[in-house]
Residue, then its C-alpha position, 0 to 999 in steps of 0.5 A: m170691213r163689212e161683207y160684199s158678197g157676189n160679183d161685180n159687173y165684170g163677174n169678178p168677186r166683190s171681195e177682190y175689191v175689198k181686199k184691194i181697198q184693205n191693202m192701200d195705204y193712206k194716200q192711196l185710199m184717199e185718192e181712191t175714195e175721191l175717184k169712186i165719189w166722183l165716178s158714182a156721182y157721174a154714174n147716177n143714171n145707172p143704179k147698178s154701177d159697180y161705182h156705187w158700192h165702191v164708195s160704200v167699201c171706201y167709207d166702211e174702210w175709213i170707218d174701220r181705220d179710224g173709227n169715224s168718217n172724217n177722212y171720207a168727208k175730206a175725200w167727198k169735198e175734194a170730189t165735189r170740187q172737181 
């Protein structure tokens, strides 16, 4: 997992979100990834939105788990269908 230092927009350490993601099972991570991709797109007018780096954390977790981005791509396709 990559390093996400600093705090989120609520003052919480970014590492808390990273740990949350790391503890998710496959289904939970897929649902979280789809949601964060959608929310990041929705917040495209706010470059400081936490959703943007949340997507990066999800992507990195898929790479760490699977060694590729295939599941991230599946989540992206599902998010763009909504």
